[in-house]
C-alpha positions in Angstrom: 0.0 0.0 0.0 1.4 3.4 -1.0 2.4 5.6 1.9 -0.1 8.3 0.8 -2.9 5.9 1.5 -1.5 4.8 4.9 -0.1 7.9 6.5 2.9 7.8 8.8 3.3 5.2 11.6 2.4 6.5 15.0 3.4 5.4 18.5 0.5 5.7 21.0 1.4 5.8 24.6 -1.2 5.2 27.3 -1.3 4.3 31.0 -3.9 1.7 32.2 -5.0 1.2 35.8 -5.3 -2.4 36.9 -7.1 -3.0 40.2 -5.1 -5.1 42.7 -2.0 -4.9 40.4 0.8 -6.4 42.5 3.5 -3.9 43.6 6.1 -5.9 41.7 4.3 -5.3 38.4 3.8 -1.6 38.9 5.0 0.2 35.8 5.0 -3.0 33.7 5.3 -2.0 30.0 3.5 -3.8 27.2 3.8 -3.2 23.4 0.9 -4.2 21.2 1.2 -4.8 17.4 -1.7 -5.9 15.3 -3.1 -6.7 11.9 0.1 -6.9 9.8 -1.7 -8.3 6.7 1.8 -9.2 5.4 1.2 -10.1 1.8 3.5 -7.8 -0.2 0.7 -5.2 -0.8 -0.9 -4.0 2.5 2.2 -3.4 4.6 5.5 -2.0 3.4 8.8 -3.4 4.6 9.8 0.1 5.7 6.8 0.5 8.0 7.3 -3.0 9.4 10.9 -2.2 10.1 9.9 1.0 11.9 7.2 -0.7 13.9 9.8 -3.3 15.2 12.3 -0.5 15.9 9.7 1.5 17.9 8.7 -1.6 19.8 12.3 -2.3 20.8 13.0 1.3 21.7 10.2 1.1 24.3 12.1 -1.7 26.0 8.9 -3.6 26.8 8.4 -6.2 29.5 6.0 -8.0 27.2 5.1 -7.8 23.5 1.7 -9.0 22.4 0.5 -9.5 18.8 -3.2 -9.5 18.2 -3.7 -11.3 15.0 -4.1 -11.2 11.2 -0.5 -11.8 10.4 -1.4 -12.6 6.8 -4.4 -11.7 4.5 -5.5 -15.0 2.9 -2.6 -17.2 1.7 -0.6 -18.2 4.8 2.7 -18.6 2.8 4.0 -15.0 3.6 4.2 -15.9 7.3 7.6 -17.6 6.5 9.0 -14.2 5.4 7.3 -12.3 8.2 8.8 -14.4 10.9 12.3 -13.4 9.7 11.3 -9.8 10.5 9.5 -10.5 13.7 12.4 -12.5 15.2 14.1 -9.1 15.8 11.4 -8.1 18.3 12.8 -7.8 21.9 11.0 -8.3 25.1 12.1 -9.0 28.7 9.3 -11.6 29.4 8.6 -12.9 25.9 6.3 -12.4 22.9 2.8 -13.8 22.9 0.2 -13.8 20.1 -3.4 -14.7 19.1 -4.6 -15.4 15.6 -7.2 -13.4 13.7 -9.9 -14.4 11.2 -7.5 -14.0 8.2 -5.0 -16.4 9.9 -7.6 -19.2 9.7 -8.8 -18.5 6.2 -7.7 -21.8 4.7 -8.0 -25.2 6.2 -4.4 -25.5 7.3 -3.6 -21.8 7.8 -3.9 -22.0 11.6 -1.3 -24.8 11.8 1.1 -23.2 9.4 1.0 -19.8 11.0 1.2 -21.1 14.5 4.2 -23.4 13.7 6.0 -20.5 12.0 5.5 -18.1 14.9 6.5 -20.8 17.5 9.7 -21.5 15.5 11.0 -18.0 16.5 9.8 -18.1 20.1 6.5 -16.3 19.7 4.0 -18.2 21.8 0.6 -18.5 20.1 -2.3 -18.8 22.6 -5.5 -20.5 21.4 -7.9 -20.7 24.3 -5.0 -20.8 26.6 -3.6 -19.1 29.7 0.1 -18.1 30.1 2.0 -16.5 32.9 4.9 -14.5 31.4 4.5 -11.8 34.2 3.8 -14.4 36.9 0.8 -16.1 38.5 -0.5 -12.7 39.8 -1.3 -11.4 36.3 -2.4 -14.2 33.9 -2.4 -13.6 30.1 -5.4 -15.2 28.3 -5.3 -15.8 24.6 -8.6 -16.7 23.0 -9.5 -18.4 19.7 -10.7 -16.1 17.0 -14.3 -15.0 17.4 -15.2 -16.4 13.9 -13.7 -19.8 14.5 -15.8 -22.7 15.7 -13.5 -23.0 18.7 -14.3 -19.6 20.2 -15.4 -20.6 23.7 -14.1 -18.4 26.5 -15.9 -20.0 29.4 -13.7 -23.0 30.1 -10.6 -20.7 29.9 -11.9 -17.8 31.9 -13.4 -20.0 34.6 -10.0 -21.3 35.4 -9.0 -18.0 36.9 -10.0 -16.9 40.4 -12.3 -13.8 40.0 -10.0 -12.0 42.5 -7.1 -12.3 40.2 -6.5 -9.5 37.6 -5.9 -10.6 34.1 -5.1 -9.4 30.5 -7.0 -10.9 27.6 -5.9 -11.0 24.0 -8.8 -11.4 21.5 -8.5 -10.3 17.9 -12.1 -9.2 17.4 -13.3 -6.4 19.8 -16.9 -7.7 19.5 -15.9 -10.3 22.0 -15.8 -7.6 24.7 -19.6 -7.8 24.8 -19.5 -11.6 25.7 -16.5 -11.2 28.0 -18.5 -8.9 30.3 -19.5 -12.2 32.1 -16.0 -12.3 33.6 -13.4 -9.9 35.0 -11.3 -8.5 32.2 -8.9 -5.8 33.5 -7.6 -5.2 30.0 -8.7 -6.7 26.7 -6.4 -6.0 23.7 -7.9 -6.3 20.2 -7.4 -5.2 16.6 -9.4 -6.3 13.6 -11.0 -3.0 12.7 -8.0 -1.1 11.3 -9.4 1.9 13.3 -12.3 2.3 10.9 -9.9 3.5 8.2 -11.5 6.9 7.6 -11.9 9.2 10.6 -13.4 12.6 11.0 -11.2 14.5 13.6 -13.1 15.3 16.7 -16.0 13.0 15.7 -14.6 9.6 15.1 -14.6 6.8 12.4 -17.1 7.5 9.6 -18.2 3.9 9.7 -19.8 4.4 13.1 -22.5 6.4 11.1 -22.9 3.6 8.5 -26.6 3.1 8.8 -27.3 6.9 8.8 -25.2 7.3 5.7 -27.1 4.6 3.9 -30.3 6.5 4.5 -28.9 9.9 3.5 -27.0 9.0 0.4 -28.7 8.1 -2.9 -28.0 4.6 -4.2 -26.1 6.0 -7.2 -23.6 7.7 -4.8 -23.1 4.8 -2.4 -21.0 2.8 -4.9 -18.4 5.6 -4.8 -18.1 5.4 -1.0 -16.1 2.1 -0.3 -17.4 1.6 3.2 -21.0 1.6 2.0 -20.5 -1.0 -0.8 -20.9 -4.0 1.6 -22.4 -4.8 4.9 -19.9 -3.5 7.4 -21.7 -5.2 10.2 -20.3 -8.5 8.9 -16.8 -7.2 9.7 -17.6 -6.0 13.2 -20.8 -5.1 15.0 -19.6 -2.6 17.5 -17.9 -0.1 15.3 -18.0 2.4 18.2 -15.1 0.3 19.5 -13.1 0.7 16.2 -10.1 2.2 17.9 -8.7 3.4 21.2 -9.7 2.8 24.9 -13.2 1.9 26.0 -15.0 0.8 29.1 -17.3 -2.2 28.3 -19.3 -2.5 31.5 -16.8 -2.9 34.3 -14.1 -4.2 31.8 -11.5 -2.3 29.9 -10.9 -2.6 26.2 -8.1 -1.2 23.9 -8.3 -1.6 20.2 -5.2 -1.1 18.1 -5.5 0.5 14.6 -3.2 -2.1 13.1 -0.3 -1.8 10.7 -1.7 -3.2 7.5 -4.0 -1.1 5.3 -6.8 -2.0 2.9 -8.3 0.1 0.1 -9.4 2.9 0.3 -6.5 3.6 2.7 -6.5 5.6 5.9 -7.5 9.2 6.5 -6.7 10.6 9.9 -6.3 7.0 11.1 -2.5 6.3 11.1 -1.1 2.8 11.6 -0.2 2.2 15.2 2.3 0.8 17.7 0.8 0.8 21.2 3.0 1.2 24.3 1.0 0.5 27.5 2.2 1.1 31.0 0.3 -0.7 33.8 -0.3 1.0 37.2 -2.3 0.1 40.2 
């Protein structure tokens, strides 16, 4: 994707409060990268290199990758891992898969194997403890897969224990309200692509636009050519920080870019500092 359609990469820094965060984890730093769509078209080598450099400069305790490493064909994952092996983290690198990573029958196995080969731990309805038993890291199966079933995983954790959840699709935040989720990290939406400063992603107003614009004009507006509710239901969570009930959700805008590109919606590296 040409840089004019993507905009410059941005590092977003935020501080997240975690109730009952152990003193030993005060100031823990996470880096989140998401939605690479590495296929030779949607993410330039230059931007990927910058994203990895920005991540390393942050000196994170933990790096998390929230899915969609490829677009359709899983083959490019073998080139991508040669880049991702340069990521640095004190406590390791963990990942979940997105809907594009399970596009073909054997995509999930191929992508998981490739990531594991460079020490990136792929979580599929699993719990890991890179930061210790006091702050579990939960990685869920993709929402669109037949294996998305958070109950057996979430019920393993004591309700009094804070936890971080990786789930590619932010729509899952609605379901996860049944459990304590101190911080859910998601991607999938690419930030909505086209954003009106001070108002938000245009796609939030999808249904209103359908009513206002004549049918002849709709075909010239890319986000109106299909049913956007099939991509995600809660477009109001397309990017940034949100409270979903008592839980906290952060949605990364991703690195890869689809047509029609991005407008006031730059690709993102997220640096998160945890405090009590």
